[in-house]
gemmi code that builds the backbone of each chain (N, CA, C; Angstrom):
import gemmi

chains = {
    "A": [
        ("MET", (56.988, -12.538, 62.675), (56.871, -11.882, 61.233), (57.968, -11.999, 60.745)),
        ("PRO", (57.100, -12.179, 58.744), (58.696, -12.602, 58.699), (59.893, -10.910, 57.827)),
        ("THR", (61.195, -11.540, 58.076), (62.087, -10.761, 57.711), (62.807, -11.167, 56.340)),
        ("VAL", (62.554, -9.782, 55.722), (63.881, -9.969, 54.362), (64.938, -9.133, 54.098)),
        ("HIS", (65.936, -9.247, 53.199), (66.411, -8.881, 53.094), (66.800, -7.752, 52.157)),
        ("VAL", (66.791, -6.797, 51.979), (66.464, -5.985, 50.976), (67.840, -5.511, 50.149)),
        ("ARG", (67.551, -5.523, 49.047), (69.625, -5.085, 48.258), (69.086, -4.138, 47.445)),
        ("TYR", (69.489, -3.075, 47.157), (69.370, -1.644, 45.974), (70.695, -1.661, 45.350)),
        ("PHE", (70.540, -1.230, 44.093), (71.162, -0.922, 43.014), (70.748, 0.653, 42.559)),
        ("ALA", (72.251, 0.794, 42.008), (73.099, 1.429, 40.617), (72.080, 3.219, 41.600)),
        ("SER", (71.325, 3.708, 40.771), (71.260, 4.418, 41.466), (70.740, 4.665, 43.045)),
        ("LEU", (69.314, 3.781, 43.276), (69.004, 3.484, 44.457), (69.874, 2.651, 45.571)),
        ("ARG", (70.785, 2.432, 45.237), (72.140, 1.973, 46.357), (73.018, 3.435, 47.008)),
        ("GLU", (73.067, 4.269, 45.678), (73.476, 5.224, 45.732), (72.725, 6.347, 46.878)),
        ("ALA", (71.240, 5.898, 46.752), (70.847, 6.845, 47.630), (70.222, 5.991, 49.075)),
        ("LEU", (70.305, 4.989, 49.081), (70.085, 4.055, 50.461), (70.730, 3.020, 50.937)),
        ("GLY", (72.019, 3.229, 50.405), (72.970, 2.179, 50.603), (72.605, 0.879, 49.832)),
        ("PRO", (73.504, -0.164, 50.472), (73.419, -1.512, 49.508), (72.479, -2.647, 49.932)),
        ("GLN", (72.022, -2.804, 51.453), (71.421, -3.531, 51.909), (70.601, -2.859, 53.167)),
        ("GLU", (69.716, -3.800, 53.267), (69.252, -3.393, 55.008), (68.330, -4.492, 55.388)),
        ("THR", (68.040, -5.505, 56.483), (67.223, -6.119, 56.955), (65.817, -5.513, 57.238)),
        ("VAL", (64.789, -5.681, 56.806), (63.563, -5.427, 57.009), (62.356, -6.181, 57.150)),
        ("GLN", (61.194, -6.220, 58.548), (60.639, -7.114, 59.081), (58.899, -6.571, 58.225)),
        ("LEU", (58.096, -7.418, 58.236), (57.253, -7.312, 56.949), (55.958, -8.445, 57.729)),
        ("PRO", (54.889, -7.778, 57.820), (53.728, -8.198, 58.021), (53.809, -9.724, 57.659)),
        ("GLU", (52.719, -10.360, 58.592), (52.710, -11.570, 57.738), (51.873, -11.989, 56.337)),
        ("GLY", (52.192, -12.279, 55.350), (51.573, -12.426, 53.958), (51.998, -10.948, 53.473)),
        ("GLY", (53.165, -9.927, 53.847), (53.585, -9.104, 52.976), (53.793, -9.313, 51.340)),
        ("THR", (53.353, -8.276, 50.672), (53.892, -8.505, 49.085), (55.377, -7.129, 48.978)),
        ("VAL", (55.565, -7.990, 47.981), (56.662, -6.790, 47.163), (55.994, -5.209, 47.374)),
        ("ALA", (54.538, -5.177, 46.993), (54.332, -3.364, 46.727), (53.977, -3.532, 48.277)),
        ("GLY", (53.958, -4.675, 49.765), (53.634, -3.586, 50.596), (54.406, -2.999, 51.808)),
        ("LEU", (56.096, -3.978, 51.016), (57.165, -3.978, 51.467), (57.725, -2.186, 50.933)),
        ("ARG", (57.307, -2.034, 49.722), (57.934, -0.448, 49.458), (57.314, 0.142, 49.710)),
        ("ALA", (55.762, 0.017, 49.773), (54.631, 0.950, 50.877), (55.422, 1.179, 52.070)),
        ("GLN", (56.158, 0.332, 52.430), (56.489, 0.445, 54.133), (57.955, 0.964, 54.035)),
        ("LEU", (58.499, 1.188, 53.192), (59.762, 1.622, 52.868), (59.367, 3.417, 52.845)),
        ("CYS", (58.502, 3.127, 51.576), (58.281, 4.738, 51.357), (57.396, 5.757, 52.794)),
        ("ALA", (56.815, 4.880, 53.611), (56.472, 5.264, 54.799), (57.603, 5.924, 55.551)),
        ("ARG", (58.274, 5.540, 55.285), (59.805, 6.185, 56.684), (59.881, 7.450, 56.035)),
        ("GLY", (59.497, 8.001, 55.340), (59.844, 9.365, 54.331), (61.012, 9.552, 53.798)),
        ("GLY", (61.999, 10.805, 53.604), (63.097, 10.805, 53.366), (63.691, 10.323, 52.019)),
        ("ARG", (64.851, 10.007, 52.130), (65.302, 9.145, 50.435), (64.596, 8.342, 50.182)),
        ("HIS", (64.043, 7.330, 51.180), (63.595, 6.438, 50.690), (61.974, 6.590, 49.771)),
        ("ALA", (61.463, 7.334, 50.687), (59.496, 8.402, 49.876), (60.576, 8.559, 48.436)),
        ("GLU", (61.112, 9.569, 48.564), (61.889, 9.807, 47.482), (62.313, 8.895, 45.930)),
        ("VAL", (62.635, 8.021, 46.600), (63.605, 7.280, 45.269), (62.746, 5.977, 44.878)),
        ("LEU", (61.793, 5.410, 45.753), (60.791, 4.308, 45.864), (59.623, 4.830, 45.786)),
        ("ALA", (58.946, 5.954, 45.857), (57.423, 6.630, 45.229), (57.222, 5.941, 44.520)),
        ("ALA", (55.732, 5.384, 44.902), (54.765, 5.012, 43.553), (54.828, 5.946, 42.269)),
        ("GLY", (54.866, 5.105, 41.317), (55.358, 5.841, 40.080), (56.723, 6.004, 39.596)),
        ("ARG", (57.451, 5.846, 40.481), (58.745, 5.633, 39.642), (59.279, 5.007, 39.169)),
        ("PRO", (60.253, 4.580, 38.176), (60.616, 3.448, 37.728), (61.449, 2.702, 38.024)),
        ("VAL", (60.859, 1.573, 39.185), (61.430, 0.758, 39.929), (61.080, -0.644, 39.705)),
        ("ARG", (62.311, -1.240, 39.651), (62.114, -2.758, 39.165), (62.524, -3.357, 40.537)),
        ("ALA", (61.659, -4.604, 40.384), (61.917, -5.543, 42.038), (62.223, -6.695, 41.511)),
        ("ALA", (63.132, -7.716, 42.354), (63.371, -9.165, 42.164), (63.027, -9.575, 43.671)),
        ("VAL", (62.611, -11.087, 43.186), (62.323, -11.672, 44.509), (63.299, -12.951, 44.162)),
        ("ALA", (64.364, -13.428, 45.347), (65.118, -14.310, 44.877), (66.061, -14.214, 43.830)),
        ("GLN", (66.522, -13.421, 43.559), (67.220, -12.944, 42.124), (66.454, -13.955, 40.826)),
        ("GLN", (65.195, -13.278, 40.629), (64.280, -13.713, 39.800), (63.338, -11.902, 39.460)),
        ("VAL", (63.151, -11.945, 38.754), (62.024, -10.355, 38.236), (60.339, -11.011, 38.959)),
        ("CYS", (59.781, -10.457, 39.517), (58.910, -10.843, 39.842), (58.101, -9.474, 39.850)),
        ("THR", (56.550, -9.899, 40.565), (55.585, -8.536, 40.196), (55.185, -7.812, 41.340)),
        ("GLU", (54.989, -6.862, 41.900), (54.782, -6.585, 42.976), (53.636, -7.217, 43.560)),
        ("ASP", (52.959, -8.217, 43.277), (51.610, -8.715, 43.973), (52.137, -9.836, 44.420)),
        ("MET", (53.680, -10.219, 44.382), (53.884, -11.675, 45.196), (54.512, -11.287, 46.631)),
        ("VAL", (53.712, -12.621, 47.329), (53.608, -12.533, 48.589), (55.209, -12.886, 49.499)),
        ("LEU", (56.016, -12.254, 50.382), (57.418, -12.217, 50.331), (57.313, -13.673, 51.882)),
        ("PRO", (58.295, -14.604, 51.149), (58.311, -15.705, 52.478), (59.651, -14.870, 53.042)),
        ("ASP", (59.281, -15.987, 54.358), (60.378, -14.956, 55.665), (62.250, -15.583, 54.844)),
        ("GLY", (62.903, -14.655, 55.103), (64.354, -14.552, 54.916), (64.660, -14.376, 53.544)),
        ("VAL", (63.908, -13.755, 52.643), (64.175, -14.066, 51.226), (64.475, -12.687, 51.050)),
        ("GLU", (65.388, -13.112, 50.016), (66.792, -11.391, 49.211), (65.159, -10.786, 48.415)),
        ("VAL", (64.835, -9.345, 48.235), (64.515, -8.837, 47.979), (65.381, -7.908, 47.120)),
        ("ALA", (65.353, -7.297, 45.762), (66.150, -6.465, 45.021), (65.358, -5.141, 44.580)),
        ("PHE", (65.511, -4.015, 44.735), (65.269, -2.803, 44.194), (65.900, -2.439, 42.994)),
        ("PHE", (65.343, -2.175, 42.169), (66.720, -1.295, 41.107), (65.758, -0.349, 39.939)),
        ("PRO", (66.519, 0.562, 39.194), (66.347, 0.803, 38.521), (66.001, 0.082, 37.368)),
        ("PRO", (65.397, 0.698, 36.017), (65.026, 0.309, 34.249), (66.907, -0.443, 34.305)),
        ("VAL", (67.178, -1.531, 33.593), (68.333, -2.096, 33.402), (68.898, -1.447, 32.399)),
        ("THR", (70.629, -0.719, 32.063), (71.059, -0.496, 30.815), (72.237, -1.246, 30.581)),
        ("GLY", (72.381, -2.022, 30.831), (73.760, -2.889, 30.418), (73.532, -3.819, 28.878)),
        ("GLY", (74.929, -4.347, 28.119), (75.111, -4.395, 26.947), (75.766, -3.560, 25.872)),
    ],
    "B": [
        ("MET", (80.025, -30.662, 22.248), (79.484, -29.675, 22.890), (80.559, -30.027, 24.311)),
        ("ALA", (81.501, -28.952, 24.308), (82.171, -28.436, 25.772), (81.309, -27.774, 26.677)),
        ("ALA", (80.131, -28.807, 27.603), (79.047, -28.371, 28.260), (80.064, -28.042, 29.189)),
        ("THR", (81.071, -28.393, 29.993), (81.725, -27.921, 31.375), (81.826, -26.871, 30.804)),
        ("VAL", (82.143, -26.131, 30.200), (82.598, -24.373, 29.671), (81.547, -23.794, 30.267)),
        ("ALA", (81.638, -22.588, 31.241), (80.866, -21.803, 31.411), (80.524, -21.183, 30.097)),
        ("ARG", (78.886, -20.989, 30.007), (78.239, -20.170, 28.849), (78.331, -18.716, 29.034)),
        ("VAL", (78.677, -18.198, 30.300), (79.090, -16.901, 30.568), (79.382, -16.555, 31.395)),
        ("ARG", (79.977, -15.307, 31.757), (81.167, -14.432, 32.669), (80.364, -13.129, 32.294)),
        ("VAL", (80.428, -12.495, 33.842), (80.839, -11.360, 33.815), (81.810, -11.177, 34.756)),
        ("GLN", (82.622, -10.477, 34.088), (84.191, -10.061, 34.330), (84.662, -8.226, 34.137)),
        ("THR", (85.869, -8.202, 35.284), (86.433, -6.941, 35.331), (87.156, -7.015, 33.894)),
        ("LEU", (88.289, -8.060, 33.704), (88.715, -7.966, 32.729), (88.235, -7.935, 31.420)),
        ("ASP", (89.157, -7.553, 30.327), (89.056, -7.140, 29.097), (89.039, -9.038, 28.425)),
        ("PHE", (88.076, -9.522, 27.552), (88.337, -10.801, 26.753), (88.494, -10.672, 25.197)),
        ("ASP", (89.148, -11.600, 24.688), (89.704, -11.653, 23.485), (88.698, -12.700, 22.543)),
        ("LEU", (87.710, -11.866, 21.258), (86.913, -12.202, 20.695), (87.513, -13.543, 19.851)),
        ("ALA", (88.629, -13.557, 19.394), (89.097, -15.075, 18.708), (89.483, -16.187, 19.651)),
        ("ALA", (89.725, -15.815, 20.976), (90.039, -16.930, 21.484), (88.688, -17.459, 21.955)),
        ("GLU", (87.323, -16.781, 22.409), (86.503, -17.012, 22.638), (85.681, -17.989, 22.048)),
        ("VAL", (85.950, -17.145, 20.563), (85.133, -17.889, 19.391), (85.583, -19.241, 19.469)),
        ("ALA", (87.053, -19.514, 19.078), (87.744, -20.850, 19.455), (87.236, -21.419, 20.103)),
        ("ALA", (87.494, -21.434, 21.463), (86.466, -21.992, 22.607), (85.351, -22.334, 22.191)),
        ("LEU", (84.146, -21.771, 21.860), (82.645, -21.988, 21.227), (82.586, -23.464, 20.370)),
        ("ARG", (83.561, -23.224, 19.524), (83.834, -24.623, 18.156), (84.652, -25.558, 18.874)),
        ("GLU", (85.725, -25.037, 19.877), (86.197, -26.698, 19.929), (85.589, -27.839, 20.358)),
        ("GLY", (85.882, -28.797, 18.895), (85.306, -29.990, 19.453), (84.249, -30.266, 18.991)),
        ("ASP", (83.584, -29.619, 18.146), (82.490, -29.667, 18.095), (82.566, -29.557, 16.243)),
        ("LEU", (81.955, -30.726, 15.557), (82.506, -30.561, 13.931), (81.492, -30.075, 12.824)),
        ("GLY", (79.928, -30.136, 13.535), (78.925, -29.677, 13.437), (78.494, -28.153, 13.563)),
        ("VAL", (79.139, -27.746, 13.677), (79.091, -26.119, 13.999), (79.744, -25.917, 12.401)),
        ("GLY", (79.216, -25.151, 11.840), (78.983, -24.529, 10.373), (78.806, -23.233, 10.524)),
        ("ALA", (78.611, -21.945, 11.239), (78.737, -20.979, 10.928), (78.821, -20.200, 12.538)),
        ("VAL", (79.143, -19.404, 12.746), (79.506, -19.268, 14.107), (79.298, -17.676, 13.572)),
        ("ALA", (78.204, -16.744, 14.854), (77.972, -15.143, 14.476), (78.116, -14.547, 15.857)),
        ("SER", (79.153, -13.542, 16.025), (79.500, -12.797, 17.025), (79.136, -11.071, 16.893)),
        ("PHE", (79.237, -10.711, 18.449), (78.917, -9.248, 18.154), (79.984, -8.931, 19.620)),
        ("VAL", (80.449, -7.964, 19.657), (81.383, -6.922, 20.235), (80.350, -5.711, 20.586)),
        ("GLY", (80.173, -5.131, 21.779), (79.730, -3.917, 22.009), (81.360, -2.988, 22.641)),
        ("THR", (80.913, -1.825, 22.035), (82.074, -1.207, 22.723), (81.643, 0.246, 23.474)),
        ("VAL", (82.341, 1.111, 24.015), (81.950, 2.242, 24.886), (82.511, 3.191, 23.747)),
        ("ARG", (80.982, 3.924, 23.664), (81.317, 4.873, 22.722), (81.423, 6.362, 23.287)),
        ("GLU", (82.068, 6.965, 23.094), (82.326, 8.880, 23.083), (81.471, 9.525, 23.518)),
        ("ARG", (80.523, 9.621, 22.641), (79.037, 9.787, 23.221), (78.221, 8.915, 23.239)),
        ("GLY", (77.647, 9.435, 24.256), (76.633, 8.154, 24.396), (75.546, 7.862, 23.782)),
        ("HIS", (74.958, 8.787, 23.312), (73.837, 8.615, 22.113), (73.783, 10.026, 21.315)),
        ("PRO", (72.967, 9.673, 19.977), (72.646, 11.006, 19.460), (72.302, 12.289, 19.887)),
        ("GLY", (72.548, 13.453, 19.812), (72.209, 14.429, 20.748), (72.883, 14.514, 22.230)),
        ("ALA", (73.491, 13.285, 22.191), (74.164, 13.707, 23.708), (75.543, 14.593, 23.224)),
        ("GLY", (75.793, 15.954, 24.156), (76.605, 17.207, 23.752), (78.469, 16.914, 24.157)),
        ("GLU", (77.850, 15.979, 25.565), (79.146, 16.304, 25.847), (79.882, 14.888, 26.290)),
        ("ALA", (81.018, 14.827, 25.776), (82.400, 13.431, 25.525), (82.180, 12.409, 26.974)),
        ("VAL", (82.314, 11.685, 27.069), (82.380, 9.990, 27.914), (83.756, 10.146, 28.139)),
        ("SER", (84.452, 10.250, 29.684), (85.621, 10.005, 29.713), (85.562, 8.633, 30.767)),
        ("GLU", (84.597, 8.590, 31.097), (84.516, 6.804, 32.100), (82.927, 6.448, 32.199)),
        ("LEU", (83.231, 5.047, 32.290), (81.695, 4.765, 32.005), (82.078, 2.867, 32.729)),
        ("GLU", (81.128, 3.779, 33.799), (81.062, 2.256, 34.922), (79.596, 1.434, 34.855)),
        ("LEU", (80.086, -0.042, 34.753), (78.766, -0.374, 34.728), (78.672, -1.521, 36.395)),
        ("GLU", (77.788, -1.523, 36.960), (77.227, -2.829, 37.543), (76.221, -3.695, 37.819)),
        ("HIS", (76.419, -4.616, 38.264), (75.941, -5.460, 38.461), (74.950, -6.128, 39.470)),
        ("TYR", (74.736, -7.263, 39.274), (73.761, -7.761, 40.614), (74.494, -9.318, 40.530)),
        ("PRO", (75.464, -9.581, 41.550), (76.488, -10.749, 41.226), (75.298, -12.100, 41.871)),
        ("GLY", (75.092, -12.906, 40.761), (74.304, -13.925, 41.154), (73.116, -14.076, 39.857)),
        ("MET", (72.345, -12.692, 40.243), (71.104, -12.119, 39.263), (71.229, -12.505, 37.545)),
        ("THR", (72.655, -11.362, 37.823), (73.260, -10.987, 36.417), (73.603, -12.291, 35.371)),
        ("GLU", (74.251, -13.082, 36.682), (74.524, -14.310, 35.558), (73.122, -15.280, 35.213)),
        ("LYS", (72.691, -15.788, 36.463), (71.427, -16.566, 36.018), (70.301, -15.761, 35.008)),
        ("ALA", (70.409, -14.496, 34.818), (69.428, -14.159, 33.770), (69.939, -14.214, 32.641)),
        ("ILE", (71.087, -13.735, 32.355), (71.568, -14.225, 31.109), (71.788, -15.799, 30.987)),
        ("GLU", (71.553, -16.407, 31.721), (71.748, -17.943, 31.362), (70.248, -18.495, 30.932)),
        ("ALA", (69.382, -17.617, 31.401), (67.549, -17.789, 31.074), (68.046, -17.428, 29.509)),
        ("ILE", (68.274, -16.360, 29.204), (68.105, -15.614, 27.625), (68.994, -16.855, 26.804)),
        ("ILE", (69.724, -17.482, 26.928), (70.171, -18.567, 26.494), (69.595, -19.857, 26.253)),
        ("ASP", (69.197, -20.044, 27.316), (68.663, -20.895, 27.133), (66.855, -20.627, 26.021)),
        ("ALA", (66.545, -19.185, 26.451), (65.345, -18.957, 25.325), (65.623, -19.118, 23.829)),
        ("ALA", (66.755, -18.726, 23.720), (67.484, -18.338, 22.039), (67.543, -19.866, 21.850)),
        ("SER", (67.975, -20.907, 23.015), (68.400, -22.225, 22.709), (67.138, -22.842, 22.153)),
        ("ALA", (65.704, -22.487, 22.673), (64.482, -22.924, 22.477), (63.750, -22.454, 21.418)),
        ("ARG", (64.103, -21.355, 20.744), (64.109, -20.610, 19.326), (64.469, -20.941, 18.384)),
        ("PHE", (65.804, -20.788, 18.399), (66.784, -21.225, 17.217), (67.486, -22.330, 17.117)),
        ("GLN", (68.266, -22.999, 16.538), (68.883, -24.138, 16.441), (70.262, -23.877, 16.528)),
        ("ILE", (70.816, -23.121, 17.345), (72.229, -23.355, 17.905), (72.849, -24.813, 18.672)),
        ("ARG", (73.565, -24.434, 18.357), (74.811, -25.799, 19.138), (75.293, -25.357, 20.154)),
        ("ASP", (75.565, -23.967, 20.543), (76.281, -23.332, 21.728), (76.169, -21.635, 21.415)),
        ("ALA", (76.778, -21.498, 23.077), (76.306, -19.960, 23.586), (77.365, -19.668, 23.513)),
        ("ARG", (77.947, -18.254, 24.202), (78.608, -17.677, 24.865), (78.364, -16.423, 25.226)),
        ("VAL", (78.711, -15.932, 26.767), (78.342, -14.013, 26.999), (79.271, -13.718, 27.928)),
        ("VAL", (79.823, -12.874, 27.421), (80.866, -12.377, 28.420), (80.594, -10.531, 28.716)),
        ("HIS", (80.355, -10.100, 29.611), (79.950, -8.669, 29.985), (80.673, -8.644, 30.886)),
        ("ARG", (81.432, -7.061, 30.376), (82.512, -6.329, 31.572), (81.705, -5.412, 32.622)),
        ("VAL", (82.328, -5.725, 33.470), (81.879, -4.585, 34.554), (82.934, -3.794, 35.275)),
        ("GLY", (82.761, -2.805, 36.413), (83.499, -1.888, 36.701), (84.012, -0.591, 35.630)),
        ("ARG", (85.298, 0.483, 35.685), (85.227, 1.180, 35.233), (85.923, 0.798, 33.764)),
        ("LEU", (85.385, 1.649, 32.930), (85.976, 1.383, 31.068), (85.801, 2.887, 30.599)),
        ("ALA", (87.101, 2.619, 29.471), (86.972, 3.807, 28.767), (86.613, 3.539, 27.757)),
        ("PRO", (86.205, 4.895, 27.077), (86.018, 4.813, 25.615), (86.712, 4.258, 24.455)),
        ("GLY", (86.257, 3.117, 23.762), (87.033, 2.350, 23.247), (87.324, 1.014, 23.349)),
        ("GLU", (86.211, 0.886, 24.353), (86.810, -0.861, 25.141), (85.919, -1.347, 25.017)),
        ("GLN", (86.039, -2.938, 25.215), (85.232, -3.524, 24.916), (84.695, -3.680, 25.981)),
        ("ILE", (83.042, -4.112, 25.525), (82.024, -4.358, 26.914), (81.632, -5.620, 26.856)),
        ("VAL", (81.023, -5.968, 25.843), (80.155, -6.941, 26.232), (80.625, -8.272, 24.422)),
        ("LEU", (80.087, -9.160, 24.987), (81.172, -10.250, 23.436), (79.359, -11.264, 23.317)),
        ("VAL", (78.931, -11.333, 22.600), (77.914, -12.409, 22.489), (78.432, -13.062, 21.544)),
        ("ALA", (78.356, -14.624, 20.924), (78.846, -15.282, 20.352), (78.055, -16.796, 20.030)),
        ("VAL", (77.362, -16.875, 18.864), (76.099, -18.443, 18.995), (77.397, -19.156, 17.628)),
        ("SER", (77.376, -20.582, 17.938), (77.223, -21.680, 16.648), (76.360, -22.301, 16.948)),
        ("SER", (76.300, -22.749, 15.141), (75.138, -23.514, 15.140), (75.544, -24.241, 13.347)),
        ("ALA", (74.754, -24.983, 12.801), (74.799, -25.687, 11.903), (75.173, -24.358, 10.821)),
        ("HIS", (74.367, -23.563, 10.715), (73.711, -22.888, 9.346), (73.881, -21.151, 10.053)),
        ("ARG", (74.124, -19.897, 8.946), (74.111, -18.727, 9.067), (73.269, -18.335, 10.173)),
        ("GLY", (72.034, -18.513, 9.409), (71.017, -17.927, 9.472), (70.441, -17.929, 10.763)),
        ("GLN", (70.373, -19.139, 11.771), (69.969, -19.188, 13.037), (71.047, -18.776, 13.945)),
        ("ALA", (72.273, -18.104, 13.420), (73.470, -18.117, 14.264), (73.282, -16.707, 13.936)),
        ("PHE", (72.978, -16.338, 13.301), (72.967, -14.393, 13.253), (71.543, -14.252, 14.119)),
        ("GLN", (70.385, -15.016, 13.634), (69.423, -14.009, 14.370), (69.942, -14.288, 15.782)),
        ("ALA", (69.952, -15.773, 16.572), (70.329, -16.152, 17.674), (70.921, -14.941, 18.354)),
        ("CYS", (72.183, -14.953, 17.791), (73.386, -13.766, 18.138), (72.055, -12.546, 18.739)),
        ("GLU", (71.746, -12.095, 17.325), (70.735, -10.607, 17.683), (69.428, -10.741, 18.917)),
        ("PHE", (69.207, -11.637, 18.409), (68.102, -11.826, 19.708), (68.642, -12.287, 21.568)),
        ("ILE", (69.970, -12.382, 21.519), (70.285, -12.911, 22.758), (70.648, -11.165, 22.936)),
        ("MET", (71.369, -10.584, 22.126), (71.868, -8.893, 22.318), (70.644, -8.360, 22.959)),
        ("ASP", (69.381, -8.416, 22.027), (68.435, -7.526, 22.194), (67.793, -7.618, 23.699)),
        ("TYR", (67.627, -9.125, 23.950), (67.024, -10.023, 25.378), (68.258, -9.286, 26.111)),
        ("LEU", (68.887, -9.118, 26.328), (69.579, -8.639, 27.164), (70.295, -7.849, 27.989)),
        ("LYS", (69.945, -6.967, 26.415), (69.964, -4.999, 27.120), (68.877, -4.472, 27.845)),
        ("THR", (67.387, -5.395, 27.857), (66.600, -4.979, 28.673), (66.306, -5.629, 29.797)),
        ("GLN", (66.709, -6.727, 30.050), (66.253, -8.163, 31.280), (67.552, -8.311, 31.980)),
        ("ALA", (68.732, -8.207, 31.535), (69.599, -8.856, 32.563), (70.124, -7.496, 33.265)),
        ("PRO", (70.369, -7.617, 34.705), (70.686, -6.746, 35.501), (72.301, -6.191, 35.588)),
        ("PHE", (72.281, -4.957, 34.725), (73.098, -3.858, 34.676), (73.589, -2.468, 34.481)),
        ("TRP", (73.686, -1.610, 35.042), (73.566, -0.237, 35.120), (74.639, 0.343, 34.637)),
        ("LYS", (74.681, 1.283, 33.573), (75.726, 2.238, 33.003), (75.742, 3.262, 34.084)),
        ("LYS", (76.736, 4.016, 34.477), (76.685, 5.566, 34.483), (78.027, 5.782, 33.794)),
        ("GLU", (77.776, 7.317, 33.278), (78.602, 7.937, 32.312), (79.445, 9.037, 33.131)),
        ("THR", (80.501, 9.403, 32.624), (81.059, 10.614, 33.628), (81.734, 11.270, 32.206)),
        ("THR", (81.106, 12.684, 32.237), (81.181, 13.584, 31.840), (82.103, 14.598, 32.240)),
        ("PRO", (82.157, 15.597, 31.463), (83.178, 17.143, 32.275), (82.049, 17.493, 32.775)),
        ("SER", (80.469, 17.471, 32.532), (79.812, 18.189, 34.179), (79.443, 16.811, 35.466)),
        ("GLY", (80.074, 16.104, 35.304), (79.399, 14.995, 36.741), (79.104, 13.805, 35.625)),
        ("ALA", (78.603, 12.956, 36.498), (78.612, 11.402, 36.399), (77.221, 11.351, 36.918)),
        ("HIS", (76.268, 10.687, 35.971), (75.105, 10.545, 36.002), (74.721, 9.135, 35.381)),
        ("TRP", (73.286, 8.379, 35.976), (73.046, 7.151, 35.252), (72.880, 7.257, 34.340)),
        ("VAL", (72.842, 6.363, 33.079), (72.242, 6.121, 31.879), (70.497, 5.820, 31.981)),
        ("ASP", (70.213, 6.789, 31.447), (68.308, 6.354, 31.455), (68.303, 5.154, 30.344)),
        ("ALA", (67.187, 4.040, 31.072), (66.852, 3.218, 29.911), (66.428, 3.941, 28.451)),
        ("ARG", (66.248, 3.130, 27.525), (65.706, 3.770, 26.187), (64.700, 2.808, 25.809)),
        ("VAL", (63.665, 3.662, 25.106), (62.585, 2.534, 24.690), (62.798, 1.915, 23.413)),
        ("ALA", (63.578, 2.388, 22.518), (64.147, 2.071, 21.501), (64.785, 0.248, 21.936)),
        ("ASP", (65.292, 0.478, 23.124), (65.413, -1.280, 23.021), (64.698, -1.940, 23.575)),
        ("ASP", (63.478, -1.598, 24.340), (62.426, -2.113, 24.287), (61.866, -2.922, 23.037)),
        ("GLU", (61.534, -2.027, 22.241), (60.700, -1.743, 20.681), (61.754, -3.102, 19.705)),
        ("ALA", (62.887, -3.289, 20.293), (64.282, -3.997, 19.546), (63.917, -5.417, 20.202)),
        ("LEU", (63.275, -5.396, 21.202), (63.191, -6.888, 21.748), (61.558, -7.429, 21.297)),
        ("ALA", (60.208, -6.001, 21.335), (59.388, -6.477, 20.916), (59.152, -7.017, 18.925)),
        ("ARG", (60.101, -6.967, 18.930), (60.478, -7.586, 16.931), (60.390, -8.690, 17.440)),
        ("TRP", (60.856, -9.424, 18.241), (60.614, -10.930, 18.698), (59.525, -11.391, 19.463)),
        ("GLY", (58.835, -10.124, 19.195), (57.349, -10.509, 19.887), (57.211, -11.012, 21.768)),
        ("ILE", (58.552, -10.139, 22.391), (58.731, -10.162, 23.669), (58.741, -8.532, 23.622)),
        ("GLU", (57.424, -8.864, 24.864), (57.051, -7.352, 25.579), (58.333, -7.315, 27.139)),
        ("ALA", (59.061, -6.218, 26.994), (60.260, -5.585, 27.754), (59.818, -5.122, 28.790)),
        ("GLY", (59.164, -4.306, 28.725), (58.593, -3.249, 29.827), (59.703, -2.773, 31.042)),
        ("ASN", (61.040, -2.744, 30.190), (62.059, -1.841, 30.874), (61.916, -0.721, 31.098)),
        ("ALA", (61.861, -0.038, 30.192), (62.200, 1.483, 29.905), (60.598, 2.057, 30.330)),
        ("ALA", (59.842, 1.343, 29.641), (58.421, 1.946, 30.519), (58.707, 3.235, 31.816)),
        ("PRO", (57.528, 3.856, 32.169), (58.114, 4.681, 33.177), (57.335, 3.606, 34.423)),
        ("GLY", (57.607, 4.298, 35.589), (56.321, 3.762, 36.730), (56.748, 2.244, 36.910)),
        ("SER", (56.049, 1.859, 37.890), (55.828, 0.231, 37.861), (54.391, 0.321, 39.246)),
    ],
}
model = gemmi.Model(1)
for chain_id, residues in chains.items():
    chain = gemmi.Chain(chain_id)
    for i, (resn, *xyz) in enumerate(residues, 1):
        res = gemmi.Residue()
        res.name, res.seqid = resn, gemmi.SeqId(i, " ")
        for name, pos in zip(("N", "CA", "C"), xyz):
            atom = gemmi.Atom()
            atom.name, atom.element = name, gemmi.Element(name[0])
            atom.pos, atom.b_iso = gemmi.Position(*pos), 0.0
            res.add_atom(atom)
        chain.add_residue(res)
    model.add_chain(chain)
structure = gemmi.Structure()
structure.add_model(model)
structure.setup_entities()
C-alpha cells in the first residue's frame, strides 16, 4: 500500500496540524485521499469536505484531484492563495 | 546577464528597491528599461473593511513557493522580450506600511518591461502559494481570495481558478 506524506497550510494547518503520514489503497488519487481523510470525521471532515475551497499540490506542483499518487510522494492541501 | 544571482527570494527581511534594481541591471548594457512594482501592507484590508489591521502574517510553502514563482518568471520570459527579472516576497509578521513584495523586470524597451512586471504580479497573486492572516481589534482571520485577482489574470488569457468556490 502506498504511503504519502500529507502537508497542510494556513487555515488547514491550524485545524489539522502541519503534516501526517497516510496509507492509501493502490491506485489512490488525490480525490480518494481527500475522501479518506474526510471519512475520519471531526475536523478533517469539516475543513476538507467536498465543496470547500481546498487546493491540492503533489510533489510541490499544483494538480488535479484525479491524479494517482505514487508511494512516498508529498501531497499538500491548502486554501486559495492570497499572496502579493 | 548575471545568471548566477537567484531570481526569486522568499525572506522575512525587508528589501531595498534601489539595490535590487542595481543588481538586476548590473553588467547588462542591453537593458534600456526597468519596471518595478512594490506591494505594501495597507492598514485597511479592502474597501469596506471596517477595522484597521494591526499586523499581517504571511505563510508560504517552502520549496513550492519558490518553484511556482520561477515558473511564473519563465512564463513571462516566454511571452515578453525581457532580459531578466527579480521577485522578492516577504513572509512572517508585517506591520501596516511595510513592504511585502517586489517585482522588477529589465528589458530593452519600456513596453515589454511594464507588461511583464504586471503579468508576473497578476500571476503571483493567484498562483504562488502564500496566505495572509490579518490581525484586527476583533481578532485574527485568514484573508479570502478575491475574484478580482482571478479577473486580473484572465486579462492575459489565463484562467486562475483560485478564488472560485469549491473544488
